[in-house]
Residue, then its C-alpha position, 0 to 999 in steps of 0.5 A: m093862734d100860736i103854741a109855745f112850750d118847754e121843759q116846764e109848760l105849754a103855753v096856748k097864747y089867742d090873741e095880745d091879750i088871753d093866753d092858756t098854759l099847763s104845767w107838764e107834771k100836772v098832765i095825767r093824759i093826753s089823746g087826738y081826735k080828729v073833726y071834718a073842717y072846712p076845707g078838708e079836717a082838723t087834729f087835736l091833741v087834748f092834754e088833762t089834768a087830775d084837776g079836771d082841767t083841759l088844754e086843746v091844741s090844732d094842727e091849724m095853730s103856728g107851734w103845732l110841728e114843733l110841738l109833735g115833734g118835742l113831746h117824746n122829750i117830755f112824754k114816755l109816748n110809743p113809738g110810731w104815735e104820731e102815724e097813729l095821731a095822723d091816721i085817726e078817721p074824723g070824727g071817731e073815737d079819741v086815741v088816748f098816747y099817753a095816761t097816768r095812773t092818778a090816786d083816788 
């Protein structure tokens, strides 16, 4: 699985025929969590839209480090958010790194 992104969207390629894409302008929340996975743990970022759509990416995907390094250019993230993501305990609460209020 591969992560690709630019200034407009995030794309995840699962195999040769299936891609998920998400426009950055639709993202209202970015959160992270960890789970226990053989042989250790896996870290995830979840991108949510007002429509209720989500797209998850993990540190086991190629392009993960590039995404972490580029997100601050797209969203206003607090300094040190990457360290906070790394410090999440597996099985613990999700940590929100970005959220915008939406009109109800």
